[in-house]
All heavy atoms as TSV, in Angstrom:
chain	resi	resn	atom	element	x	y	z
A	1	MET	N	N	-14.229	41.986	12.780
A	1	MET	CA	C	-15.171	43.080	12.815
A	1	MET	C	C	-16.242	42.935	11.718
A	1	MET	O	O	-17.276	43.518	11.861
A	1	MET	CB	C	-14.446	44.429	12.621
A	1	MET	CG	C	-13.800	44.956	13.865
A	1	MET	SD	S	-13.016	46.475	13.742
A	1	MET	CE	C	-13.940	47.467	12.627
A	2	GLN	N	N	-15.932	42.191	10.723
A	2	GLN	CA	C	-16.958	41.956	9.695
A	2	GLN	C	C	-18.089	41.113	10.195
A	2	GLN	O	O	-19.257	41.357	9.705
A	2	GLN	CB	C	-16.384	41.309	8.482
A	2	GLN	CG	C	-15.361	42.244	7.696
A	2	GLN	CD	C	-14.674	41.612	6.563
A	2	GLN	OE1	O	-14.761	40.318	6.356
A	2	GLN	NE2	N	-13.932	42.356	5.814
A	3	ALA	N	N	-17.843	40.196	11.075
A	3	ALA	CA	C	-18.894	39.376	11.601
A	3	ALA	C	C	-19.780	40.079	12.625
A	3	ALA	O	O	-20.986	39.882	12.760
A	3	ALA	CB	C	-18.321	38.117	12.288
A	4	ASP	N	N	-19.150	41.030	13.454
A	4	ASP	CA	C	-19.883	41.808	14.362
A	4	ASP	C	C	-19.083	43.049	14.682
A	4	ASP	O	O	-18.089	43.006	15.379
A	4	ASP	CB	C	-20.152	40.960	15.700
A	4	ASP	CG	C	-21.024	41.740	16.750
A	4	ASP	OD1	O	-21.131	42.994	16.586
A	4	ASP	OD2	O	-21.459	41.109	17.752
A	5	GLN	N	N	-19.573	44.170	14.177
A	5	GLN	CA	C	-18.853	45.466	14.252
A	5	GLN	C	C	-18.670	45.900	15.715
A	5	GLN	O	O	-17.793	46.726	15.981
A	5	GLN	CB	C	-19.553	46.503	13.431
A	5	GLN	CG	C	-19.362	46.268	11.904
A	5	GLN	CD	C	-20.473	45.291	11.467
A	5	GLN	OE1	O	-21.367	44.947	12.032
A	5	GLN	NE2	N	-20.087	44.646	10.242
A	6	SER	N	N	-19.565	45.424	16.584
A	6	SER	CA	C	-19.508	45.931	17.973
A	6	SER	C	C	-18.236	45.531	18.743
A	6	SER	O	O	-17.834	46.124	19.682
A	6	SER	CB	C	-20.763	45.519	18.778
A	6	SER	OG	O	-20.766	44.116	18.893
A	7	ILE	N	N	-17.589	44.467	18.150
A	7	ILE	CA	C	-16.319	44.072	18.823
A	7	ILE	C	C	-15.197	45.142	18.651
A	7	ILE	O	O	-14.242	45.123	19.329
A	7	ILE	CB	C	-15.848	42.655	18.304
A	7	ILE	CG1	C	-14.819	42.116	19.263
A	7	ILE	CG2	C	-15.217	42.826	16.885
A	7	ILE	CD1	C	-14.502	40.652	19.061
A	8	SER	N	N	-15.479	46.062	17.760
A	8	SER	CA	C	-14.496	47.199	17.560
A	8	SER	C	C	-14.262	48.023	18.867
A	8	SER	O	O	-13.243	48.672	19.025
A	8	SER	CB	C	-14.915	48.127	16.449
A	8	SER	OG	O	-16.131	48.818	16.838
A	9	LEU	N	N	-15.251	47.890	19.794
A	9	LEU	CA	C	-15.031	48.504	21.142
A	9	LEU	C	C	-13.827	47.912	21.837
A	9	LEU	O	O	-13.278	48.636	22.719
A	9	LEU	CB	C	-16.298	48.331	21.976
A	9	LEU	CG	C	-17.569	48.921	21.550
A	9	LEU	CD1	C	-18.755	48.426	22.259
A	9	LEU	CD2	C	-17.457	50.459	21.571
A	10	GLU	N	N	-13.351	46.774	21.469
A	10	GLU	CA	C	-12.167	46.074	22.087
A	10	GLU	C	C	-10.952	46.449	21.395
A	10	GLU	O	O	-9.875	46.018	21.887
A	10	GLU	CB	C	-12.417	44.615	22.190
A	10	GLU	CG	C	-13.764	44.164	22.840
A	10	GLU	CD	C	-13.913	44.451	24.252
A	10	GLU	OE1	O	-12.862	44.705	24.932
A	10	GLU	OE2	O	-15.046	44.498	24.841
A	11	LEU	N	N	-10.971	47.202	20.286
A	11	LEU	CA	C	-9.808	47.478	19.534
A	11	LEU	C	C	-9.206	48.807	19.767
A	11	LEU	O	O	-10.085	49.680	20.136
A	11	LEU	CB	C	-10.169	47.264	18.003
A	11	LEU	CG	C	-10.564	45.845	17.679
A	11	LEU	CD1	C	-11.051	45.880	16.227
A	11	LEU	CD2	C	-9.535	44.827	18.003
A	12	PRO	N	N	-7.990	49.068	19.612
A	12	PRO	CA	C	-6.981	48.115	19.239
A	12	PRO	C	C	-6.680	47.129	20.348
A	12	PRO	O	O	-6.822	47.425	21.587
A	12	PRO	CB	C	-5.708	49.003	18.922
A	12	PRO	CG	C	-5.982	50.182	19.723
A	12	PRO	CD	C	-7.392	50.357	19.841
A	13	LEU	N	N	-6.092	46.024	19.986
A	13	LEU	CA	C	-5.648	45.022	20.955
A	13	LEU	C	C	-4.540	45.641	21.659
A	13	LEU	O	O	-3.604	46.305	21.103
A	13	LEU	CB	C	-5.267	43.708	20.289
A	13	LEU	CG	C	-6.417	42.933	19.694
A	13	LEU	CD1	C	-5.842	41.636	18.883
A	13	LEU	CD2	C	-7.458	42.546	20.621
A	14	ARG	N	N	-4.376	45.419	22.938
A	14	ARG	CA	C	-3.324	46.037	23.770
A	14	ARG	C	C	-2.542	44.991	24.626
A	14	ARG	O	O	-3.072	43.958	24.983
A	14	ARG	CB	C	-3.957	46.960	24.745
A	14	ARG	CG	C	-4.684	48.179	23.979
A	14	ARG	CD	C	-5.494	49.051	24.938
A	14	ARG	NE	N	-6.503	48.411	25.617
A	14	ARG	CZ	C	-7.737	48.069	25.142
A	14	ARG	NH1	N	-7.984	48.302	23.892
A	14	ARG	NH2	N	-8.609	47.478	25.917
A	15	ILE	N	N	-1.325	45.330	24.906
A	15	ILE	CA	C	-0.465	44.519	25.720
A	15	ILE	C	C	-0.008	45.454	26.884
A	15	ILE	O	O	0.576	46.524	26.493
A	15	ILE	CB	C	0.725	43.905	24.978
A	15	ILE	CG1	C	0.268	42.904	23.921
A	15	ILE	CG2	C	1.649	43.181	25.949
A	15	ILE	CD1	C	1.340	42.399	23.038
A	16	SER	N	N	-0.282	45.103	28.111
A	16	SER	CA	C	0.217	45.910	29.173
A	16	SER	C	C	1.588	45.446	29.666
A	16	SER	O	O	1.808	44.222	29.742
A	16	SER	CB	C	-0.795	45.846	30.321
A	16	SER	OG	O	-0.437	46.558	31.404
A	17	VAL	N	N	2.461	46.338	29.989
A	17	VAL	CA	C	3.769	46.142	30.432
A	17	VAL	C	C	3.952	46.908	31.724
A	17	VAL	O	O	3.764	48.157	31.716
A	17	VAL	CB	C	4.898	46.467	29.404
A	17	VAL	CG1	C	6.226	46.157	29.958
A	17	VAL	CG2	C	4.638	45.756	28.119
A	18	TRP	N	N	4.524	46.201	32.815
A	18	TRP	CA	C	4.734	46.955	34.023
A	18	TRP	C	C	5.867	46.315	34.828
A	18	TRP	O	O	6.197	45.112	34.609
A	18	TRP	CB	C	3.436	47.087	34.849
A	18	TRP	CG	C	2.966	45.799	35.515
A	18	TRP	CD1	C	3.192	45.419	36.829
A	18	TRP	CD2	C	2.110	44.818	34.943
A	18	TRP	NE1	N	2.638	44.184	36.987
A	18	TRP	CE2	C	1.909	43.785	35.879
A	18	TRP	CE3	C	1.600	44.720	33.684
A	18	TRP	CZ2	C	1.146	42.680	35.589
A	18	TRP	CZ3	C	0.794	43.547	33.368
A	18	TRP	CH2	C	0.644	42.546	34.370
A	19	GLU	N	N	6.389	47.041	35.659
A	19	GLU	CA	C	7.412	46.544	36.642
A	19	GLU	C	C	6.927	46.479	38.001
A	19	GLU	O	O	6.357	47.560	38.470
A	19	GLU	CB	C	8.689	47.412	36.569
A	19	GLU	CG	C	9.865	46.921	37.355
A	19	GLU	CD	C	11.089	47.724	37.230
A	19	GLU	OE1	O	11.176	48.346	36.141
A	19	GLU	OE2	O	11.856	47.833	38.141
A	20	ASP	N	N	7.072	45.361	38.769
A	20	ASP	CA	C	6.595	45.403	40.125
A	20	ASP	C	C	7.650	45.869	41.075
A	20	ASP	O	O	8.701	46.276	40.705
A	20	ASP	CB	C	6.086	43.923	40.514
A	20	ASP	CG	C	7.189	42.873	40.484
A	20	ASP	OD1	O	8.385	43.309	40.551
A	20	ASP	OD2	O	6.937	41.654	40.496
A	21	GLU	N	N	7.349	45.846	42.393
A	21	GLU	CA	C	8.151	46.295	43.394
A	21	GLU	C	C	9.510	45.625	43.477
A	21	GLU	O	O	10.526	46.241	43.946
A	21	GLU	CB	C	7.426	46.311	44.754
A	21	GLU	CG	C	6.139	47.118	44.872
A	21	GLU	CD	C	4.990	46.361	44.262
A	21	GLU	OE1	O	5.000	45.144	44.133
A	21	GLU	OE2	O	4.047	47.097	43.935
A	22	ALA	N	N	9.516	44.350	43.086
A	22	ALA	CA	C	10.791	43.570	43.131
A	22	ALA	C	C	11.549	43.806	41.875
A	22	ALA	O	O	12.694	43.203	41.852
A	22	ALA	CB	C	10.407	42.105	43.351
A	23	GLY	N	N	11.152	44.538	40.990
A	23	GLY	CA	C	11.938	44.829	39.756
A	23	GLY	C	C	11.605	43.857	38.623
A	23	GLY	O	O	12.239	43.962	37.541
A	24	SER	N	N	10.674	42.998	38.738
A	24	SER	CA	C	10.295	41.977	37.710
A	24	SER	C	C	9.444	42.754	36.723
A	24	SER	O	O	8.505	43.568	37.064
A	24	SER	CB	C	9.579	40.790	38.315
A	24	SER	OG	O	10.419	40.070	39.090
A	25	THR	N	N	9.616	42.456	35.434
A	25	THR	CA	C	8.767	43.064	34.416
A	25	THR	C	C	7.693	42.033	34.023
A	25	THR	O	O	7.966	40.861	33.830
A	25	THR	CB	C	9.642	43.438	33.162
A	25	THR	OG1	O	10.624	44.353	33.636
A	25	THR	CG2	C	8.782	44.068	32.126
A	26	TRP	N	N	6.480	42.544	33.783
A	26	TRP	CA	C	5.348	41.649	33.497
A	26	TRP	C	C	4.715	42.175	32.252
A	26	TRP	O	O	4.644	43.387	32.015
A	26	TRP	CB	C	4.359	41.661	34.649
A	26	TRP	CG	C	4.813	41.159	35.926
A	26	TRP	CD1	C	5.552	41.840	36.879
A	26	TRP	CD2	C	4.776	39.828	36.370
A	26	TRP	NE1	N	5.886	41.058	37.853
A	26	TRP	CE2	C	5.461	39.708	37.577
A	26	TRP	CE3	C	4.232	38.650	35.873
A	26	TRP	CZ2	C	5.534	38.587	38.290
A	26	TRP	CZ3	C	4.415	37.401	36.580
A	26	TRP	CH2	C	5.014	37.421	37.829
A	27	LEU	N	N	4.193	41.240	31.445
A	27	LEU	CA	C	3.422	41.562	30.256
A	27	LEU	C	C	2.115	40.789	30.406
A	27	LEU	O	O	2.091	39.650	30.686
A	27	LEU	CB	C	4.151	41.092	29.052
A	27	LEU	CG	C	5.414	41.877	28.720
A	27	LEU	CD1	C	6.633	41.244	29.362
A	27	LEU	CD2	C	5.603	41.976	27.192
A	28	ALA	N	N	0.990	41.456	29.914
A	28	ALA	CA	C	-0.336	40.763	29.940
A	28	ALA	C	C	-1.219	41.339	28.834
A	28	ALA	O	O	-0.981	42.503	28.410
A	28	ALA	CB	C	-1.004	41.007	31.369
A	29	PHE	N	N	-2.168	40.552	28.461
A	29	PHE	CA	C	-3.140	40.977	27.446
A	29	PHE	C	C	-4.443	40.113	27.698
A	29	PHE	O	O	-4.426	39.103	28.337
A	29	PHE	CB	C	-2.632	40.720	26.033
A	29	PHE	CG	C	-2.366	39.265	25.663
A	29	PHE	CD1	C	-3.342	38.509	25.145
A	29	PHE	CD2	C	-1.154	38.705	25.963
A	29	PHE	CE1	C	-3.098	37.160	24.793
A	29	PHE	CE2	C	-0.952	37.390	25.667
A	29	PHE	CZ	C	-1.883	36.598	25.013
A	30	PRO	N	N	-5.543	40.694	27.233
A	30	PRO	CA	C	-6.817	39.986	27.436
A	30	PRO	C	C	-6.878	38.684	26.635
A	30	PRO	O	O	-6.246	38.552	25.533
A	30	PRO	CB	C	-7.913	40.863	26.905
A	30	PRO	CG	C	-7.201	42.127	26.485
A	30	PRO	CD	C	-5.740	41.978	26.548
A	31	TYR	N	N	-7.501	37.592	27.243
A	31	TYR	CA	C	-7.649	36.317	26.588
A	31	TYR	C	C	-8.573	36.625	25.381
A	31	TYR	O	O	-9.765	36.904	25.596
A	31	TYR	CB	C	-8.066	35.313	27.516
A	31	TYR	CG	C	-8.055	33.928	26.991
A	31	TYR	CD1	C	-6.852	33.327	26.638
A	31	TYR	CD2	C	-9.213	33.176	26.870
A	31	TYR	CE1	C	-6.810	32.045	26.157
A	31	TYR	CE2	C	-9.173	31.869	26.376
A	31	TYR	CZ	C	-7.939	31.347	26.029
A	31	TYR	OH	O	-7.811	30.096	25.517
A	32	ILE	N	N	-8.129	36.391	24.200
A	32	ILE	CA	C	-8.911	36.733	23.016
A	32	ILE	C	C	-10.196	35.949	22.910
A	32	ILE	O	O	-11.307	36.483	22.571
A	32	ILE	CB	C	-8.073	36.580	21.743
A	32	ILE	CG1	C	-6.752	37.401	21.852
A	32	ILE	CG2	C	-8.845	37.007	20.528
A	32	ILE	CD1	C	-6.996	38.912	22.030
A	33	THR	N	N	-10.127	34.629	23.186
A	33	THR	CA	C	-11.296	33.792	23.090
A	33	THR	C	C	-12.444	34.247	23.979
A	33	THR	O	O	-13.605	34.339	23.657
A	33	THR	CB	C	-10.939	32.355	23.352
A	33	THR	OG1	O	-9.910	31.952	22.404
A	33	THR	CG2	C	-12.119	31.398	23.164
A	34	GLN	N	N	-11.997	34.592	25.223
A	34	GLN	CA	C	-13.037	35.035	26.182
A	34	GLN	C	C	-13.685	36.379	25.684
A	34	GLN	O	O	-14.863	36.523	25.778
A	34	GLN	CB	C	-12.306	35.268	27.576
A	34	GLN	CG	C	-13.334	35.791	28.591
A	34	GLN	CD	C	-12.660	35.856	29.887
A	34	GLN	OE1	O	-11.467	35.588	30.105
A	34	GLN	NE2	N	-13.321	36.369	30.922
A	35	MET	N	N	-12.795	37.349	25.190
A	35	MET	CA	C	-13.318	38.557	24.700
A	35	MET	C	C	-14.242	38.381	23.517
A	35	MET	O	O	-15.331	38.911	23.445
A	35	MET	CB	C	-12.166	39.483	24.287
A	35	MET	CG	C	-12.599	40.789	23.702
A	35	MET	SD	S	-11.254	41.856	23.260
A	35	MET	CE	C	-10.060	40.896	22.538
A	36	ALA	N	N	-13.871	37.437	22.618
A	36	ALA	CA	C	-14.694	37.148	21.434
A	36	ALA	C	C	-15.962	36.484	21.800
A	36	ALA	O	O	-16.979	36.798	21.179
A	36	ALA	CB	C	-13.925	36.321	20.404
A	37	SER	N	N	-15.971	35.656	22.818
A	37	SER	CA	C	-17.178	34.981	23.241
A	37	SER	C	C	-18.250	35.965	23.751
A	37	SER	O	O	-19.426	35.663	23.642
A	37	SER	CB	C	-16.914	33.889	24.262
A	37	SER	OG	O	-16.476	34.470	25.500
A	38	GLU	N	N	-17.791	37.075	24.320
A	38	GLU	CA	C	-18.772	38.114	24.799
A	38	GLU	C	C	-19.528	38.688	23.616
A	38	GLU	O	O	-20.608	39.214	23.827
A	38	GLU	CB	C	-18.070	39.193	25.553
A	38	GLU	CG	C	-17.444	38.682	26.881
A	38	GLU	CD	C	-16.550	39.717	27.536
A	38	GLU	OE1	O	-16.569	40.896	27.060
A	38	GLU	OE2	O	-15.892	39.275	28.512
A	39	TYR	N	N	-18.984	38.571	22.408
A	39	TYR	CA	C	-19.630	39.017	21.268
A	39	TYR	C	C	-20.249	37.888	20.359
A	39	TYR	O	O	-20.641	38.129	19.224
A	39	TYR	CB	C	-18.682	39.871	20.371
A	39	TYR	CG	C	-18.297	41.180	21.167
A	39	TYR	CD1	C	-17.206	41.069	22.001
A	39	TYR	CD2	C	-19.016	42.333	21.072
A	39	TYR	CE1	C	-16.808	42.292	22.720
A	39	TYR	CE2	C	-18.660	43.441	21.693
A	39	TYR	CZ	C	-17.589	43.434	22.513
A	39	TYR	OH	O	-17.230	44.606	23.259
A	40	GLY	N	N	-20.288	36.627	20.896
A	40	GLY	CA	C	-20.719	35.461	20.112
A	40	GLY	C	C	-19.832	35.122	19.010
A	40	GLY	O	O	-20.195	34.465	18.009
A	41	LEU	N	N	-18.515	35.481	19.130
A	41	LEU	CA	C	-17.494	35.146	17.997
A	41	LEU	C	C	-16.468	34.222	18.418
A	41	LEU	O	O	-15.474	34.109	17.778
A	41	LEU	CB	C	-16.894	36.503	17.567
A	41	LEU	CG	C	-17.884	37.555	17.079
A	41	LEU	CD1	C	-17.168	38.877	16.849
A	41	LEU	CD2	C	-18.455	37.093	15.748
A	42	ALA	N	N	-16.577	33.461	19.534
A	42	ALA	CA	C	-15.575	32.547	20.013
A	42	ALA	C	C	-15.182	31.495	19.012
A	42	ALA	O	O	-13.966	31.122	18.968
A	42	ALA	CB	C	-15.930	31.963	21.303
A	43	ALA	N	N	-16.052	31.113	18.235
A	43	ALA	CA	C	-15.783	30.027	17.261
A	43	ALA	C	C	-15.289	30.575	15.859
A	43	ALA	O	O	-14.998	29.805	15.007
A	43	ALA	CB	C	-17.133	29.190	16.970
A	44	HIS	N	N	-15.102	31.847	15.809
A	44	HIS	CA	C	-14.707	32.442	14.458
A	44	HIS	C	C	-13.262	31.992	14.203
A	44	HIS	O	O	-12.445	31.913	15.077
A	44	HIS	CB	C	-14.769	33.916	14.617
A	44	HIS	CG	C	-14.614	34.633	13.264
A	44	HIS	ND1	N	-13.384	34.796	12.649
A	44	HIS	CD2	C	-15.479	35.110	12.400
A	44	HIS	CE1	C	-13.532	35.365	11.450
A	44	HIS	NE2	N	-14.830	35.547	11.255
A	45	VAL	N	N	-12.933	31.641	12.987
A	45	VAL	CA	C	-11.710	31.101	12.571
A	45	VAL	C	C	-10.480	32.077	12.888
A	45	VAL	O	O	-9.390	31.603	13.069
A	45	VAL	CB	C	-11.696	30.819	11.099
A	45	VAL	CG1	C	-11.858	32.022	10.158
A	45	VAL	CG2	C	-10.466	29.956	10.665
A	46	ALA	N	N	-10.732	33.354	12.939
A	46	ALA	CA	C	-9.598	34.281	13.220
A	46	ALA	C	C	-9.188	34.352	14.725
A	46	ALA	O	O	-8.140	34.811	14.977
A	46	ALA	CB	C	-9.995	35.719	12.714
A	47	VAL	N	N	-10.112	33.975	15.579
A	47	VAL	CA	C	-9.860	34.134	17.010
A	47	VAL	C	C	-8.617	33.355	17.480
A	47	VAL	O	O	-7.826	33.949	18.187
A	47	VAL	CB	C	-11.073	33.791	17.875
A	47	VAL	CG1	C	-10.825	33.718	19.329
A	47	VAL	CG2	C	-12.193	34.814	17.535
A	48	PRO	N	N	-8.461	32.018	17.225
A	48	PRO	CA	C	-7.299	31.358	17.658
A	48	PRO	C	C	-5.928	31.895	16.991
A	48	PRO	O	O	-4.899	31.959	17.632
A	48	PRO	CB	C	-7.460	29.913	17.212
A	48	PRO	CG	C	-8.781	29.796	16.621
A	48	PRO	CD	C	-9.391	31.169	16.526
A	49	LYS	N	N	-6.078	32.406	15.812
A	49	LYS	CA	C	-4.906	33.027	15.170
A	49	LYS	C	C	-4.523	34.339	15.845
A	49	LYS	O	O	-3.366	34.550	16.081
A	49	LYS	CB	C	-5.219	33.279	13.701
A	49	LYS	CG	C	-5.431	32.060	12.855
A	49	LYS	CD	C	-5.821	32.427	11.456
A	49	LYS	CE	C	-6.111	31.066	10.641
A	49	LYS	NZ	N	-6.425	31.410	9.310
A	50	MET	N	N	-5.525	35.088	16.302
A	50	MET	CA	C	-5.253	36.312	17.047
A	50	MET	C	C	-4.644	36.004	18.410
A	50	MET	O	O	-3.640	36.644	18.875
A	50	MET	CB	C	-6.519	37.087	17.229
A	50	MET	CG	C	-7.053	37.688	15.925
A	50	MET	SD	S	-8.663	38.456	16.014
A	50	MET	CE	C	-8.427	39.744	17.189
A	51	GLN	N	N	-5.137	34.967	19.052
A	51	GLN	CA	C	-4.617	34.488	20.318
A	51	GLN	C	C	-3.181	34.171	20.171
A	51	GLN	O	O	-2.271	34.513	20.958
A	51	GLN	CB	C	-5.439	33.392	20.842
A	51	GLN	CG	C	-4.968	32.847	22.196
A	51	GLN	CD	C	-5.159	33.863	23.365
A	51	GLN	OE1	O	-6.140	34.611	23.381
A	51	GLN	NE2	N	-4.269	33.785	24.365
A	52	MET	N	N	-2.824	33.328	19.155
A	52	MET	CA	C	-1.468	32.866	18.931
A	52	MET	C	C	-0.495	34.073	18.599
A	52	MET	O	O	0.641	34.098	19.125
A	52	MET	CB	C	-1.474	31.873	17.787
A	52	MET	CG	C	-1.938	30.493	18.186
A	52	MET	SD	S	-2.008	29.198	16.940
A	52	MET	CE	C	-1.209	29.833	15.469
A	53	LEU	N	N	-1.007	35.063	17.888
A	53	LEU	CA	C	-0.244	36.243	17.559
A	53	LEU	C	C	0.063	36.958	18.852
A	53	LEU	O	O	1.256	37.397	19.058
A	53	LEU	CB	C	-0.915	37.179	16.637
A	53	LEU	CG	C	-0.374	38.555	16.339
A	53	LEU	CD1	C	1.014	38.387	15.714
A	53	LEU	CD2	C	-1.239	39.383	15.553
A	54	MET	N	N	-0.899	37.248	19.660
A	54	MET	CA	C	-0.620	37.973	20.968
A	54	MET	C	C	0.345	37.252	21.801
A	54	MET	O	O	1.224	37.830	22.440
A	54	MET	CB	C	-1.964	38.184	21.631
A	54	MET	CG	C	-2.888	39.142	20.940
A	54	MET	SD	S	-2.283	40.804	20.720
A	54	MET	CE	C	-2.609	41.497	22.278
A	55	GLU	N	N	0.220	35.861	21.909
A	55	GLU	CA	C	1.058	35.032	22.740
A	55	GLU	C	C	2.537	35.197	22.127
A	55	GLU	O	O	3.446	35.316	22.970
A	55	GLU	CB	C	0.586	33.607	22.801
A	55	GLU	CG	C	-0.605	33.429	23.506
A	55	GLU	CD	C	-1.130	31.989	23.463
A	55	GLU	OE1	O	-0.463	31.142	22.829
A	55	GLU	OE2	O	-2.256	31.748	24.026
A	56	GLU	N	N	2.726	35.070	20.867
A	56	GLU	CA	C	4.001	35.232	20.292
A	56	GLU	C	C	4.588	36.637	20.532
A	56	GLU	O	O	5.814	36.757	20.787
A	56	GLU	CB	C	3.936	34.918	18.794
A	56	GLU	CG	C	5.289	34.987	18.079
A	56	GLU	CD	C	6.305	33.977	18.582
A	56	GLU	OE1	O	5.920	32.923	19.120
A	56	GLU	OE2	O	7.471	34.228	18.462
A	57	LEU	N	N	3.824	37.616	20.401
A	57	LEU	CA	C	4.354	38.998	20.657
A	57	LEU	C	C	4.813	39.143	22.121
A	57	LEU	O	O	5.937	39.711	22.265
A	57	LEU	CB	C	3.265	40.074	20.381
A	57	LEU	CG	C	2.906	40.255	18.852
A	57	LEU	CD1	C	1.690	41.134	18.776
A	57	LEU	CD2	C	4.052	40.840	18.066
A	58	VAL	N	N	4.035	38.673	23.052
A	58	VAL	CA	C	4.429	38.674	24.378
A	58	VAL	C	C	5.733	37.920	24.674
A	58	VAL	O	O	6.597	38.305	25.382
A	58	VAL	CB	C	3.265	38.285	25.308
A	58	VAL	CG1	C	3.744	37.997	26.740
A	58	VAL	CG2	C	2.214	39.355	25.350
A	59	ARG	N	N	5.762	36.718	24.094
A	59	ARG	CA	C	6.872	35.829	24.183
A	59	ARG	C	C	8.181	36.528	23.746
A	59	ARG	O	O	9.242	36.548	24.384
A	59	ARG	CB	C	6.704	34.538	23.522
A	59	ARG	CG	C	7.077	33.341	24.311
A	59	ARG	CD	C	6.909	31.958	23.558
A	59	ARG	NE	N	5.899	31.901	22.445
A	59	ARG	CZ	C	4.611	31.653	22.616
A	59	ARG	NH1	N	4.157	31.394	23.743
A	59	ARG	NH2	N	3.902	31.523	21.517
A	60	GLU	N	N	8.071	37.107	22.533
A	60	GLU	CA	C	9.204	37.828	21.926
A	60	GLU	C	C	9.571	39.023	22.791
A	60	GLU	O	O	10.817	39.319	23.035
A	60	GLU	CB	C	8.942	38.203	20.492
A	60	GLU	CG	C	8.863	37.068	19.510
A	60	GLU	CD	C	10.208	36.432	19.289
A	60	GLU	OE1	O	11.251	37.237	19.212
A	60	GLU	OE2	O	10.314	35.181	19.242
A	61	ALA	N	N	8.626	39.780	23.122
A	61	ALA	CA	C	8.901	41.068	23.963
A	61	ALA	C	C	9.548	40.737	25.228
A	61	ALA	O	O	10.299	41.490	25.790
A	61	ALA	CB	C	7.636	41.893	24.032
A	62	GLY	N	N	9.050	39.649	25.811
A	62	GLY	CA	C	9.552	39.231	27.191
A	62	GLY	C	C	10.831	38.480	27.180
A	62	GLY	O	O	11.422	38.219	28.250
A	63	ASN	N	N	11.323	38.082	26.057
A	63	ASN	CA	C	12.549	37.280	25.982
A	63	ASN	C	C	13.785	38.193	26.022
A	63	ASN	O	O	13.924	39.037	25.063
A	63	ASN	CB	C	12.553	36.423	24.654
A	63	ASN	CG	C	13.698	35.521	24.658
A	63	ASN	OD1	O	14.543	35.459	25.559
A	63	ASN	ND2	N	13.696	34.690	23.547
A	64	ILE	N	N	14.595	38.058	26.982
A	64	ILE	CA	C	15.787	38.945	27.072
A	64	ILE	C	C	17.022	38.372	26.435
A	64	ILE	O	O	18.043	38.980	26.382
A	64	ILE	CB	C	16.018	39.240	28.605
A	64	ILE	CG1	C	16.326	38.025	29.392
A	64	ILE	CG2	C	14.900	40.039	29.144
A	64	ILE	CD1	C	16.842	38.313	30.786
A	65	TYR	N	N	16.917	37.202	25.944
A	65	TYR	CA	C	18.019	36.503	25.298
A	65	TYR	C	C	17.868	36.369	23.822
A	65	TYR	O	O	17.049	35.977	23.216
A	65	TYR	CB	C	18.372	35.198	25.954
A	65	TYR	CG	C	18.712	35.385	27.389
A	65	TYR	CD1	C	17.818	35.082	28.385
A	65	TYR	CD2	C	19.934	35.944	27.742
A	65	TYR	CE1	C	18.143	35.213	29.747
A	65	TYR	CE2	C	20.294	36.127	29.123
A	65	TYR	CZ	C	19.343	35.788	30.100
A	65	TYR	OH	O	19.671	35.989	31.315
């Protein structure tokens, strides 16, 4: 947000969780690099770290073992 405050429109980052008709649970979140590129921030050092964090959160939340 320090590089471009308008990206705050995308915050807070969200993870969607839903169950389909077959009973499978799904988790999804926006691709951070794509979102950041819309604000000219795709090359910012924090973007890959944020992407990795979201992936790890989804992996942990979706792991049943």
